[in-house]
C-alpha positions as protocol buffer text, in pm:
chain_id: "A"
residue {
  index: 1
  type: MET
  ca { x: 124 y: 148 z: -113 }
}
residue {
  index: 2
  type: LYS
  ca { x: 240 y: 92 z: 38 }
}
residue {
  index: 3
  type: LEU
  ca { x: 197 y: 219 z: 362 }
}
residue {
  index: 4
  type: ALA
  ca { x: 316 y: 425 z: 641 }
}
residue {
  index: 5
  type: ILE
  ca { x: 382 y: 135 z: 874 }
}
residue {
  index: 6
  type: LEU
  ca { x: 27 y: 22 z: 838 }
}
residue {
  index: 7
  type: VAL
  ca { x: -74 y: -217 z: 1106 }
}
residue {
  index: 8
  type: ILE
  ca { x: -434 y: -214 z: 984 }
}
residue {
  index: 9
  type: LEU
  ca { x: -525 y: 143 z: 914 }
}
residue {
  index: 10
  type: LEU
  ca { x: -850 y: 228 z: 1089 }
}
residue {
  index: 11
  type: PHE
  ca { x: -897 y: 604 z: 1094 }
}
residue {
  index: 12
  type: THR
  ca { x: -1195 y: 763 z: 1265 }
}
residue {
  index: 13
  type: ALA
  ca { x: -1423 y: 884 z: 989 }
}
residue {
  index: 14
  type: SER
  ca { x: -1787 y: 983 z: 984 }
}
residue {
  index: 15
  type: ALA
  ca { x: -2041 y: 748 z: 833 }
}
residue {
  index: 16
  type: ALA
  ca { x: -2104 y: 825 z: 469 }
}
residue {
  index: 17
  type: ASN
  ca { x: -2397 y: 854 z: 239 }
}
residue {
  index: 18
  type: ALA
  ca { x: -2315 y: 568 z: 2 }
}
residue {
  index: 19
  type: ALA
  ca { x: -2632 y: 588 z: -204 }
}
residue {
  index: 20
  type: ASP
  ca { x: -2440 y: 662 z: -524 }
}
residue {
  index: 21
  type: ILE
  ca { x: -2223 y: 350 z: -501 }
}
residue {
  index: 22
  type: GLN
  ca { x: -2312 y: 81 z: -753 }
}
residue {
  index: 23
  type: TYR
  ca { x: -2314 y: -243 z: -557 }
}
residue {
  index: 24
  type: ALA
  ca { x: -2231 y: -579 z: -708 }
}
residue {
  index: 25
  type: SER
  ca { x: -2499 y: -838 z: -766 }
}
residue {
  index: 26
  type: ASP
  ca { x: -2656 y: -1046 z: -494 }
}
residue {
  index: 27
  type: ASN
  ca { x: -2356 y: -1275 z: -526 }
}
residue {
  index: 28
  type: GLY
  ca { x: -2146 y: -1001 z: -367 }
}
residue {
  index: 29
  type: GLU
  ca { x: -1778 y: -1085 z: -388 }
}
residue {
  index: 30
  type: ARG
  ca { x: -1843 y: -1378 z: -619 }
}
residue {
  index: 31
  type: ALA
  ca { x: -1914 y: -1131 z: -897 }
}
residue {
  index: 32
  type: TYR
  ca { x: -1547 y: -1035 z: -890 }
}
residue {
  index: 33
  type: LEU
  ca { x: -1348 y: -1287 z: -687 }
}
residue {
  index: 34
  type: GLN
  ca { x: -1316 y: -1663 z: -716 }
}
residue {
  index: 35
  type: ASN
  ca { x: -1098 y: -1924 z: -547 }
}
residue {
  index: 36
  type: ILE
  ca { x: -1013 y: -1707 z: -246 }
}
residue {
  index: 37
  type: LYS
  ca { x: -714 y: -1848 z: -59 }
}
residue {
  index: 38
  type: GLN
  ca { x: -545 y: -1740 z: 264 }
}
residue {
  index: 39
  type: LEU
  ca { x: -167 y: -1724 z: 217 }
}
residue {
  index: 40
  type: THR
  ca { x: -40 y: -1638 z: 567 }
}
residue {
  index: 41
  type: SER
  ca { x: -138 y: -1747 z: 916 }
}
residue {
  index: 42
  type: GLU
  ca { x: 166 y: -1693 z: 1140 }
}
residue {
  index: 43
  type: GLY
  ca { x: 174 y: -1357 z: 1315 }
}
residue {
  index: 44
  type: VAL
  ca { x: 31 y: -1035 z: 1172 }
}
residue {
  index: 45
  type: ASN
  ca { x: 77 y: -989 z: 798 }
}
residue {
  index: 46
  type: GLY
  ca { x: -6 y: -735 z: 532 }
}
residue {
  index: 47
  type: GLU
  ca { x: 86 y: -519 z: 233 }
}
residue {
  index: 48
  type: GLY
  ca { x: 192 y: -782 z: -18 }
}
residue {
  index: 49
  type: TYR
  ca { x: 315 y: -722 z: -373 }
}
residue {
  index: 50
  type: PHE
  ca { x: 378 y: -954 z: -669 }
}
residue {
  index: 51
  type: SER
  ca { x: 707 y: -999 z: -849 }
}
residue {
  index: 52
  type: ARG
  ca { x: 675 y: -923 z: -1221 }
}
residue {
  index: 53
  type: ASP
  ca { x: 707 y: -1294 z: -1311 }
}
residue {
  index: 54
  type: MET
  ca { x: 425 y: -1363 z: -1060 }
}
residue {
  index: 55
  type: GLU
  ca { x: 625 y: -1637 z: -888 }
}
residue {
  index: 56
  type: ASN
  ca { x: 683 y: -1453 z: -559 }
}
residue {
  index: 57
  type: ILE
  ca { x: 523 y: -1210 z: -316 }
}
residue {
  index: 58
  type: ILE
  ca { x: 701 y: -965 z: -88 }
}
residue {
  index: 59
  type: PHE
  ca { x: 521 y: -855 z: 228 }
}
residue {
  index: 60
  type: GLN
  ca { x: 558 y: -732 z: 586 }
}
residue {
  index: 61
  type: SER
  ca { x: 499 y: -942 z: 895 }
}
residue {
  index: 62
  type: ILE
  ca { x: 521 y: -930 z: 1272 }
}
residue {
  index: 63
  type: ARG
  ca { x: 638 y: -1270 z: 1395 }
}
residue {
  index: 64
  type: GLY
  ca { x: 900 y: -1411 z: 1626 }
}
residue {
  index: 65
  type: ASP
  ca { x: 1069 y: -1190 z: 1886 }
}
residue {
  index: 66
  type: ASN
  ca { x: 1056 y: -859 z: 1699 }
}
residue {
  index: 67
  type: PRO
  ca { x: 738 y: -665 z: 1791 }
}
residue {
  index: 68
  type: TYR
  ca { x: 758 y: -459 z: 1472 }
}
residue {
  index: 69
  type: TYR
  ca { x: 717 y: -537 z: 1103 }
}
residue {
  index: 70
  type: GLN
  ca { x: 995 y: -705 z: 907 }
}
residue {
  index: 71
  type: ILE
  ca { x: 1002 y: -787 z: 536 }
}
residue {
  index: 72
  type: TYR
  ca { x: 940 y: -1143 z: 413 }
}
residue {
  index: 73
  type: SER
  ca { x: 896 y: -1313 z: 79 }
}
residue {
  index: 74
  type: MET
  ca { x: 704 y: -1624 z: -26 }
}
residue {
  index: 75
  type: GLY
  ca { x: 575 y: -1806 z: -330 }
}
residue {
  index: 76
  type: THR
  ca { x: 238 y: -1701 z: -466 }
}
residue {
  index: 77
  type: ASP
  ca { x: 94 y: -2019 z: -315 }
}
residue {
  index: 78
  type: GLY
  ca { x: 215 y: -1914 z: 32 }
}
residue {
  index: 79
  type: SER
  ca { x: 512 y: -2152 z: 34 }
}
residue {
  index: 80
  type: ASN
  ca { x: 871 y: -2082 z: 141 }
}
residue {
  index: 81
  type: GLN
  ca { x: 802 y: -1787 z: 370 }
}
residue {
  index: 82
  type: ARG
  ca { x: 1136 y: -1637 z: 471 }
}
residue {
  index: 83
  type: LEU
  ca { x: 1277 y: -1324 z: 635 }
}
residue {
  index: 84
  type: ILE
  ca { x: 1467 y: -1100 z: 393 }
}
residue {
  index: 85
  type: SER
  ca { x: 1512 y: -777 z: 594 }
}
residue {
  index: 86
  type: THR
  ca { x: 1773 y: -741 z: 868 }
}
residue {
  index: 87
  type: GLY
  ca { x: 1544 y: -840 z: 1156 }
}
residue {
  index: 88
  type: LYS
  ca { x: 1635 y: -515 z: 1334 }
}
residue {
  index: 89
  type: GLY
  ca { x: 1436 y: -197 z: 1391 }
}
residue {
  index: 90
  type: LYS
  ca { x: 1114 y: -139 z: 1197 }
}
residue {
  index: 91
  type: THR
  ca { x: 1041 y: -193 z: 829 }
}
residue {
  index: 92
  type: THR
  ca { x: 758 y: -126 z: 588 }
}
residue {
  index: 93
  type: CYS
  ca { x: 662 y: -76 z: 224 }
}
residue {
  index: 94
  type: SER
  ca { x: 854 y: -334 z: 22 }
}
residue {
  index: 95
  type: TYR
  ca { x: 841 y: -373 z: -357 }
}
residue {
  index: 96
  type: PHE
  ca { x: 1002 y: -574 z: -638 }
}
residue {
  index: 97
  type: ARG
  ca { x: 1191 y: -404 z: -919 }
}
residue {
  index: 98
  type: PRO
  ca { x: 1026 y: -511 z: -1246 }
}
residue {
  index: 99
  type: ASP
  ca { x: 1334 y: -701 z: -1367 }
}
residue {
  index: 100
  type: GLY
  ca { x: 1328 y: -908 z: -1046 }
}
residue {
  index: 101
  type: LYS
  ca { x: 1692 y: -832 z: -963 }
}
residue {
  index: 102
  type: LYS
  ca { x: 1630 y: -588 z: -679 }
}
residue {
  index: 103
  type: ILE
  ca { x: 1379 y: -499 z: -408 }
}
residue {
  index: 104
  type: ILE
  ca { x: 1324 y: -186 z: -204 }
}
residue {
  index: 105
  type: TYR
  ca { x: 1181 y: -134 z: 142 }
}
residue {
  index: 106
  type: ALA
  ca { x: 1188 y: 125 z: 419 }
}
residue {
  index: 107
  type: SER
  ca { x: 1375 y: 54 z: 741 }
}
residue {
  index: 108
  type: THR
  ca { x: 1505 y: 208 z: 1063 }
}
residue {
  index: 109
  type: HIS
  ca { x: 1770 y: -60 z: 1129 }
}
residue {
  index: 110
  type: HIS
  ca { x: 2053 y: 195 z: 1087 }
}
residue {
  index: 111
  type: ASN
  ca { x: 1948 y: 348 z: 1421 }
}
residue {
  index: 112
  type: PRO
  ca { x: 2046 y: 104 z: 1700 }
}
residue {
  index: 113
  type: LEU
  ca { x: 1774 y: 244 z: 1928 }
}
residue {
  index: 114
  type: SER
  ca { x: 1494 y: 219 z: 1676 }
}
residue {
  index: 115
  type: GLY
  ca { x: 1252 y: -59 z: 1757 }
}
residue {
  index: 116
  type: THR
  ca { x: 1367 y: -88 z: 2117 }
}
residue {
  index: 117
  type: GLU
  ca { x: 1075 y: 113 z: 2252 }
}
residue {
  index: 118
  type: PRO
  ca { x: 764 y: -82 z: 2358 }
}
residue {
  index: 119
  type: PRO
  ca { x: 504 y: -129 z: 2083 }
}
residue {
  index: 120
  type: PRO
  ca { x: 165 y: 39 z: 2129 }
}
residue {
  index: 121
  type: ALA
  ca { x: -95 y: -147 z: 2332 }
}
residue {
  index: 122
  type: ASP
  ca { x: -341 y: -155 z: 2041 }
}
residue {
  index: 123
  type: ARG
  ca { x: -160 y: -204 z: 1710 }
}
residue {
  index: 124
  type: LYS
  ca { x: -479 y: -169 z: 1507 }
}
residue {
  index: 125
  type: TYR
  ca { x: -480 y: 206 z: 1544 }
}
residue {
  index: 126
  type: GLN
  ca { x: -112 y: 286 z: 1488 }
}
residue {
  index: 127
  type: TRP
  ca { x: 11 y: 476 z: 1186 }
}
residue {
  index: 128
  type: ASP
  ca { x: 364 y: 574 z: 1273 }
}
residue {
  index: 129
  type: PHE
  ca { x: 563 y: 813 z: 1053 }
}
residue {
  index: 130
  type: ASP
  ca { x: 896 y: 719 z: 1210 }
}
residue {
  index: 131
  type: THR
  ca { x: 1150 y: 991 z: 1131 }
}
residue {
  index: 132
  type: ASP
  ca { x: 1426 y: 727 z: 1113 }
}
residue {
  index: 133
  type: MET
  ca { x: 1262 y: 556 z: 814 }
}
residue {
  index: 134
  type: GLU
  ca { x: 1486 y: 548 z: 505 }
}
residue {
  index: 135
  type: ILE
  ca { x: 1450 y: 357 z: 178 }
}
residue {
  index: 136
  type: TYR
  ca { x: 1692 y: 71 z: 104 }
}
residue {
  index: 137
  type: GLU
  ca { x: 1764 y: -138 z: -204 }
}
residue {
  index: 138
  type: ALA
  ca { x: 1866 y: -504 z: -180 }
}
residue {
  index: 139
  type: ASP
  ca { x: 1886 y: -825 z: -377 }
}
residue {
  index: 140
  type: PRO
  ca { x: 1564 y: -1032 z: -358 }
}
residue {
  index: 141
  type: ASP
  ca { x: 1716 y: -1248 z: -81 }
}
residue {
  index: 142
  type: GLY
  ca { x: 1796 y: -937 z: 127 }
}
residue {
  index: 143
  type: SER
  ca { x: 2170 y: -932 z: 54 }
}
residue {
  index: 144
  type: ASN
  ca { x: 2371 y: -639 z: -83 }
}
residue {
  index: 145
  type: LEU
  ca { x: 2170 y: -387 z: 113 }
}
residue {
  index: 146
  type: ARG
  ca { x: 2223 y: -26 z: 1 }
}
residue {
  index: 147
  type: ARG
  ca { x: 2065 y: 292 z: 136 }
}
residue {
  index: 148
  type: LEU
  ca { x: 1889 y: 509 z: -125 }
}
residue {
  index: 149
  type: THR
  ca { x: 1760 y: 800 z: 87 }
}
residue {
  index: 150
  type: ASN
  ca { x: 1922 y: 1000 z: 363 }
}
residue {
  index: 151
  type: SER
  ca { x: 1714 y: 1293 z: 482 }
}
residue {
  index: 152
  type: ASP
  ca { x: 1569 y: 1438 z: 798 }
}
residue {
  index: 153
  type: GLY
  ca { x: 1224 y: 1294 z: 853 }
}
residue {
  index: 154
  type: TYR
  ca { x: 1028 y: 1001 z: 719 }
}
residue {
  index: 155
  type: ASP
  ca { x: 1120 y: 843 z: 382 }
}
residue {
  index: 156
  type: ALA
  ca { x: 909 y: 537 z: 291 }
}
residue {
  index: 157
  type: GLU
  ca { x: 624 y: 406 z: 74 }
}
residue {
  index: 158
  type: GLY
  ca { x: 855 y: 355 z: -221 }
}
residue {
  index: 159
  type: VAL
  ca { x: 757 y: 168 z: -540 }
}
residue {
  index: 160
  type: TYR
  ca { x: 926 y: 131 z: -878 }
}
residue {
  index: 161
  type: SER
  ca { x: 789 y: 259 z: -1205 }
}
residue {
  index: 162
  type: ASN
  ca { x: 688 y: -15 z: -1447 }
}
residue {
  index: 163
  type: ASP
  ca { x: 1000 y: 42 z: -1655 }
}
residue {
  index: 164
  type: GLY
  ca { x: 1216 y: 20 z: -1341 }
}
residue {
  index: 165
  type: THR
  ca { x: 1391 y: 353 z: -1393 }
}
residue {
  index: 166
  type: ARG
  ca { x: 1220 y: 557 z: -1117 }
}
residue {
  index: 167
  type: ILE
  ca { x: 1088 y: 526 z: -763 }
}
residue {
  index: 168
  type: VAL
  ca { x: 792 y: 720 z: -628 }
}
residue {
  index: 169
  type: PHE
  ca { x: 789 y: 765 z: -249 }
}
residue {
  index: 170
  type: THR
  ca { x: 661 y: 972 z: 43 }
}
residue {
  index: 171
  type: SER
  ca { x: 895 y: 1201 z: 234 }
}
residue {
  index: 172
  type: GLN
  ca { x: 884 y: 1453 z: 515 }
}
residue {
  index: 173
  type: ARG
  ca { x: 1213 y: 1614 z: 414 }
}
residue {
  index: 174
  type: ASP
  ca { x: 1052 y: 1951 z: 344 }
}
residue {
  index: 175
  type: GLY
  ca { x: 836 y: 1952 z: 656 }
}
residue {
  index: 176
  type: ASP
  ca { x: 506 y: 1824 z: 515 }
}
residue {
  index: 177
  type: LEU
  ca { x: 439 y: 1467 z: 399 }
}
residue {
  index: 178
  type: GLU
  ca { x: 456 y: 1492 z: 21 }
}
residue {
  index: 179
  type: ILE
  ca { x: 520 y: 1267 z: -279 }
}
residue {
  index: 180
  type: TYR
  ca { x: 856 y: 1261 z: -456 }
}
residue {
  index: 181
  type: VAL
  ca { x: 1000 y: 1083 z: -757 }
}
residue {
  index: 182
  type: MET
  ca { x: 1368 y: 986 z: -778 }
}
residue {
  index: 183
  type: ASN
  ca { x: 1585 y: 780 z: -1008 }
}
residue {
  index: 184
  type: ALA
  ca { x: 1598 y: 409 z: -923 }
}
residue {
  index: 185
  type: ASP
  ca { x: 1950 y: 457 z: -782 }
}
residue {
  index: 186
  type: GLY
  ca { x: 1826 y: 723 z: -537 }
}
residue {
  index: 187
  type: ALA
  ca { x: 1952 y: 1025 z: -731 }
}
residue {
  index: 188
  type: ASN
  ca { x: 1763 y: 1333 z: -847 }
}
residue {
  index: 189
  type: ALA
  ca { x: 1471 y: 1333 z: -602 }
}
residue {
  index: 190
  type: ARG
  ca { x: 1205 y: 1587 z: -697 }
}
residue {
  index: 191
  type: ARG
  ca { x: 880 y: 1678 z: -525 }
}
residue {
  index: 192
  type: ILE
  ca { x: 558 y: 1637 z: -723 }
}
residue {
  index: 193
  type: THR
  ca { x: 285 y: 1735 z: -471 }
}
residue {
  index: 194
  type: ASP
  ca { x: 256 y: 2057 z: -276 }
}
residue {
  index: 195
  type: SER
  ca { x: -62 y: 2065 z: -69 }
}
residue {
  index: 196
  type: LYS
  ca { x: -96 y: 2090 z: 308 }
}
residue {
  index: 197
  type: GLY
  ca { x: -169 y: 1751 z: 462 }
}
residue {
  index: 198
  type: TYR
  ca { x: -43 y: 1400 z: 404 }
}
residue {
  index: 199
  type: ASP
  ca { x: 2 y: 1279 z: 45 }
}
residue {
  index: 200
  type: GLY
  ca { x: 125 y: 921 z: 5 }
}
residue {
  index: 201
  type: GLY
  ca { x: 72 y: 561 z: -94 }
}
residue {
  index: 202
  type: ALA
  ca { x: 156 y: 638 z: -456 }
}
residue {
  index: 203
  type: PHE
  ca { x: 178 y: 401 z: -755 }
}
residue {
  index: 204
  type: PHE
  ca { x: 255 y: 457 z: -1121 }
}
residue {
  index: 205
  type: SER
  ca { x: -7 y: 401 z: -1389 }
}
residue {
  index: 206
  type: PRO
  ca { x: 64 y: 109 z: -1627 }
}
residue {
  index: 207
  type: ASP
  ca { x: 219 y: 345 z: -1884 }
}
residue {
  index: 208
  type: ASP
  ca { x: 417 y: 533 z: -1613 }
}
residue {
  index: 209
  type: LYS
  ca { x: 267 y: 865 z: -1727 }
}
residue {
  index: 210
  type: GLU
  ca { x: 55 y: 921 z: -1414 }
}
residue {
  index: 211
  type: ILE
  ca { x: 65 y: 850 z: -1043 }
}
residue {
  index: 212
  type: VAL
  ca { x: -230 y: 757 z: -823 }
}
residue {
  index: 213
  type: PHE
  ca { x: -216 y: 836 z: -451 }
}
residue {
  index: 214
  type: ARG
  ca { x: -416 y: 904 z: -136 }
}
residue {
  index: 215
  type: ALA
  ca { x: -433 y: 1239 z: 41 }
}
residue {
  index: 216
  type: PHE
  ca { x: -569 y: 1376 z: 370 }
}
residue {
  index: 217
  type: ARG
  ca { x: -636 y: 1741 z: 282 }
}
residue {
  index: 218
  type: ASP
  ca { x: -979 y: 1836 z: 416 }
}
residue {
  index: 219
  type: PRO
  ca { x: -925 y: 2073 z: 713 }
}
residue {
  index: 220
  type: GLU
  ca { x: -1287 y: 2029 z: 823 }
}
residue {
  index: 221
  type: LYS
  ca { x: -1267 y: 1648 z: 811 }
}
residue {
  index: 222
  type: PRO
  ca { x: -898 y: 1567 z: 872 }
}
residue {
  index: 223
  type: GLY
  ca { x: -977 y: 1196 z: 919 }
}
residue {
  index: 224
  type: ASN
  ca { x: -1112 y: 1167 z: 565 }
}
residue {
  index: 225
  type: ALA
  ca { x: -897 y: 1078 z: 265 }
}
residue {
  index: 226
  type: GLN
  ca { x: -951 y: 1094 z: -109 }
}
residue {
  index: 227
  type: VAL
  ca { x: -784 y: 931 z: -409 }
}
residue {
  index: 228
  type: PHE
  ca { x: -601 y: 1161 z: -651 }
}
residue {
  index: 229
  type: ILE
  ca { x: -417 y: 1122 z: -981 }
}
residue {
  index: 230
  type: THR
  ca { x: -136 y: 1345 z: -1102 }
}
residue {
  index: 231
  type: GLY
  ca { x: 106 y: 1341 z: -1389 }
}
residue {
  index: 232
  type: ALA
  ca { x: 439 y: 1177 z: -1312 }
}
residue {
  index: 233
  type: ASP
  ca { x: 585 y: 1528 z: -1337 }
}
residue {
  index: 234
  type: GLY
  ca { x: 336 y: 1661 z: -1082 }
}
residue {
  index: 235
  type: LYS
  ca { x: 119 y: 1840 z: -1339 }
}
residue {
  index: 236
  type: GLY
  ca { x: -253 y: 1795 z: -1402 }
}
residue {
  index: 237
  type: GLU
  ca { x: -355 y: 1676 z: -1057 }
}
residue {
  index: 238
  type: ARG
  ca { x: -722 y: 1575 z: -1022 }
}
residue {
  index: 239
  type: GLN
  ca { x: -939 y: 1422 z: -750 }
}
residue {
  index: 240
  type: VAL
  ca { x: -1089 y: 1082 z: -830 }
}
residue {
  index: 241
  type: THR
  ca { x: -1306 y: 994 z: -527 }
}
residue {
  index: 242
  type: SER
  ca { x: -1553 y: 1211 z: -338 }
}
residue {
  index: 243
  type: ILE
  ca { x: -1726 y: 976 z: -92 }
}
residue {
  index: 244
  type: ASP
  ca { x: -1719 y: 1108 z: 266 }
}
residue {
  index: 245
  type: ALA
  ca { x: -1488 y: 840 z: 407 }
}
residue {
  index: 246
  type: VAL
  ca { x: -1128 y: 721 z: 427 }
}
residue {
  index: 247
  type: ASN
  ca { x: -1053 y: 639 z: 62 }
}
residue {
  index: 248
  type: TRP
  ca { x: -699 y: 505 z: 39 }
}
residue {
  index: 249
  type: ALA
  ca { x: -455 y: 239 z: -92 }
}
residue {
  index: 250
  type: PRO
  ca { x: -535 y: 295 z: -462 }
}
residue {
  index: 251
  type: TYR
  ca { x: -378 y: 69 z: -726 }
}
residue {
  index: 252
  type: PHE
  ca { x: -421 y: 63 z: -1106 }
}
residue {
  index: 253
  type: HIS
  ca { x: -541 y: -245 z: -1289 }
}
residue {
  index: 254
  type: PRO
  ca { x: -277 y: -335 z: -1554 }
}
residue {
  index: 255
  type: SER
  ca { x: -528 y: -245 z: -1825 }
}
residue {
  index: 256
  type: GLY
  ca { x: -540 y: 111 z: -1691 }
}
residue {
  index: 257
  type: LYS
  ca { x: -920 y: 102 z: -1715 }
}
residue {
  index: 258
  type: TYR
  ca { x: -987 y: 126 z: -1342 }
}
residue {
  index: 259
  type: ILE
  ca { x: -836 y: 167 z: -996 }
}
residue {
  index: 260
  type: ILE
  ca { x: -900 y: -52 z: -694 }
}
residue {
  index: 261
  type: TYR
  ca { x: -887 y: 100 z: -347 }
}
residue {
  index: 262
  type: ALA
  ca { x: -1018 y: 59 z: 10 }
}
residue {
  index: 263
  type: SER
  ca { x: -1284 y: 270 z: 176 }
}
residue {
  index: 264
  type: ASN
  ca { x: -1513 y: 277 z: 478 }
}
residue {
  index: 265
  type: PRO
  ca { x: -1836 y: 453 z: 370 }
}
residue {
  index: 266
  type: ASP
  ca { x: -2031 y: 224 z: 605 }
}
residue {
  index: 267
  type: GLY
  ca { x: -1854 y: 379 z: 903 }
}
residue {
  index: 268
  type: HIS
  ca { x: -1548 y: 360 z: 1123 }
}
residue {
  index: 269
  type: GLY
  ca { x: -1357 y: 33 z: 1116 }
}
residue {
  index: 270
  type: LYS
  ca { x: -1534 y: -139 z: 828 }
}
residue {
  index: 271
  type: PHE
  ca { x: -1314 y: -121 z: 520 }
}
residue {
  index: 272
  type: ASP
  ca { x: -1405 y: -286 z: 190 }
}
residue {
  index: 273
  type: LEU
  ca { x: -1260 y: -281 z: -160 }
}
residue {
  index: 274
  type: TYR
  ca { x: -1398 y: -72 z: -445 }
}
residue {
  index: 275
  type: ILE
  ca { x: -1311 y: -4 z: -807 }
}
residue {
  index: 276
  type: ILE
  ca { x: -1346 y: 325 z: -990 }
}
residue {
  index: 277
  type: LYS
  ca { x: -1246 y: 456 z: -1331 }
}
residue {
  index: 278
  type: PRO
  ca { x: -963 y: 713 z: -1347 }
}
residue {
  index: 279
  type: ASP
  ca { x: -1220 y: 982 z: -1435 }
}
residue {
  index: 280
  type: GLY
  ca { x: -1412 y: 915 z: -1114 }
}
residue {
  index: 281
  type: THR
  ca { x: -1706 y: 729 z: -1271 }
}
residue {
  index: 282
  type: GLY
  ca { x: -1812 y: 365 z: -1249 }
}
residue {
  index: 283
  type: LEU
  ca { x: -1776 y: 320 z: -874 }
}
residue {
  index: 284
  type: LYS
  ca { x: -1843 y: -42 z: -767 }
}
residue {
  index: 285
  type: ARG
  ca { x: -1807 y: -228 z: -440 }
}
residue {
  index: 286
  type: ILE
  ca { x: -1602 y: -548 z: -450 }
}
residue {
  index: 287
  type: THR
  ca { x: -1587 y: -699 z: -100 }
}
residue {
  index: 288
  type: PHE
  ca { x: -1861 y: -736 z: 163 }
}
residue {
  index: 289
  type: ASP
  ca { x: -1684 y: -874 z: 469 }
}
residue {
  index: 290
  type: GLU
  ca { x: -1770 y: -739 z: 814 }
}
residue {
  index: 291
  type: GLY
  ca { x: -1406 y: -675 z: 903 }
}
residue {
  index: 292
  type: PHE
  ca { x: -1116 y: -509 z: 727 }
}
residue {
  index: 293
  type: ASP
  ca { x: -1030 y: -549 z: 358 }
}
residue {
  index: 294
  type: GLY
  ca { x: -754 y: -322 z: 230 }
}
residue {
  index: 295
  type: LEU
  ca { x: -421 y: -282 z: 51 }
}
residue {
  index: 296
  type: PRO
  ca { x: -538 y: -442 z: -275 }
}
residue {
  index: 297
  type: VAL
  ca { x: -296 y: -504 z: -564 }
}
residue {
  index: 298
  type: PHE
  ca { x: -342 y: -678 z: -897 }
}
residue {
  index: 299
  type: SER
  ca { x: -103 y: -934 z: -1039 }
}
residue {
  index: 300
  type: PRO
  ca { x: 97 y: -800 z: -1337 }
}
residue {
  index: 301
  type: ASP
  ca { x: -128 y: -993 z: -1577 }
}
residue {
  index: 302
  type: GLY
  ca { x: -441 y: -855 z: -1408 }
}
residue {
  index: 303
  type: LYS
  ca { x: -586 y: -1200 z: -1341 }
}
residue {
  index: 304
  type: ARG
  ca { x: -538 y: -1218 z: -963 }
}
residue {
  index: 305
  type: LEU
  ca { x: -597 y: -992 z: -667 }
}
residue {
  index: 306
  type: LEU
  ca { x: -384 y: -986 z: -352 }
}
residue {
  index: 307
  type: TRP
  ca { x: -505 y: -800 z: -44 }
}
residue {
  index: 308
  type: THR
  ca { x: -491 y: -775 z: 336 }
}
residue {
  index: 309
  type: SER
  ca { x: -794 y: -887 z: 536 }
}
residue {
  index: 310
  type: THR
  ca { x: -913 y: -973 z: 887 }
}
residue {
  index: 311
  type: ARG
  ca { x: -1191 y: -1195 z: 755 }
}
residue {
  index: 312
  type: VAL
  ca { x: -1055 y: -1506 z: 931 }
}
residue {
  index: 313
  type: ASP
  ca { x: -1023 y: -1489 z: 1312 }
}
residue {
  index: 314
  type: GLY
  ca { x: -998 y: -1109 z: 1303 }
}
residue {
  index: 315
  type: LYS
  ca { x: -622 y: -1118 z: 1239 }
}
residue {
  index: 316
  type: SER
  ca { x: -452 y: -931 z: 956 }
}
residue {
  index: 317
  type: GLN
  ca { x: -347 y: -1183 z: 689 }
}
residue {
  index: 318
  type: LEU
  ca { x: -279 y: -1194 z: 316 }
}
residue {
  index: 319
  type: PHE
  ca { x: -538 y: -1337 z: 77 }
}
residue {
  index: 320
  type: ILE
  ca { x: -528 y: -1408 z: -296 }
}
residue {
  index: 321
  type: ALA
  ca { x: -811 y: -1472 z: -543 }
}
residue {
  index: 322
  type: ASP
  ca { x: -880 y: -1500 z: -913 }
}
residue {
  index: 323
  type: TRP
  ca { x: -1001 y: -1167 z: -1051 }
}
residue {
  index: 324
  type: ILE
  ca { x: -1285 y: -1228 z: -1298 }
}
residue {
  index: 325
  type: TYR
  ca { x: -1398 y: -873 z: -1376 }
}
residue {
  index: 326
  type: GLU
  ca { x: -1304 y: -737 z: -1720 }
}
């Protein structure tokens, strides 16, 4: 979820007591992942999502002369990588419409000055809620660009519902960073969270009845995040995770049986992937790399996992693997 211009999110969080986490077997990742393949190598890459037909991936990348993320697409084997955003300003949080006829992403290209300021010295620690961010719709090749949001403050992290009729997104239009749902054409935006602190990175459940998201709400530990689920109408909110860490980037498996997300219970900077049932039980660790593993998403058929990792050369790249857990 999509992200708020994630460059590799590494929040400062206290080390956690992870004694209640059920670890995988001695095989580690091999208990869940097979045939791991690196898809990108040029530049800095992350936050990839599958098209519904599983033939393409949309993602964000820093490459070429632009020091900020732009949106690219490629085949699921990493072939035919091509720029599909304008190449101007900053972009983030792209997603395919289920019918494959449209994409959405957030961009600041409408502001001629956006993206002209120098990038931060250390990109690893940037999480920039740019107030010029607005959500755009386009054809899959980037043509026929149309603006869907137009509000004061940050609008980004948009994803379609599985039936393609709605978009869930994060906005600062009412002062706090909250989650909203609007029609796929940008009309009828309505707020579904109302708690102090950042709520974002939302995705619909497979049946579109619920929404899973991350939230930073603990005033005593503002660097910690937890995973929440709420009804698509904003009713029945419940907390899913409770580990003292940054628990974020949740995504439903197509079966609806469990959620995958990233967390750092082993301490600052070391993010791995975990799965948990929607009722908060059955927590299991999936990855065991020493670096960063985050932004996990399942293929629409549930048989592959796509995620962002620094496991090769310490650079943020996209990886894909066969998912063998039932």
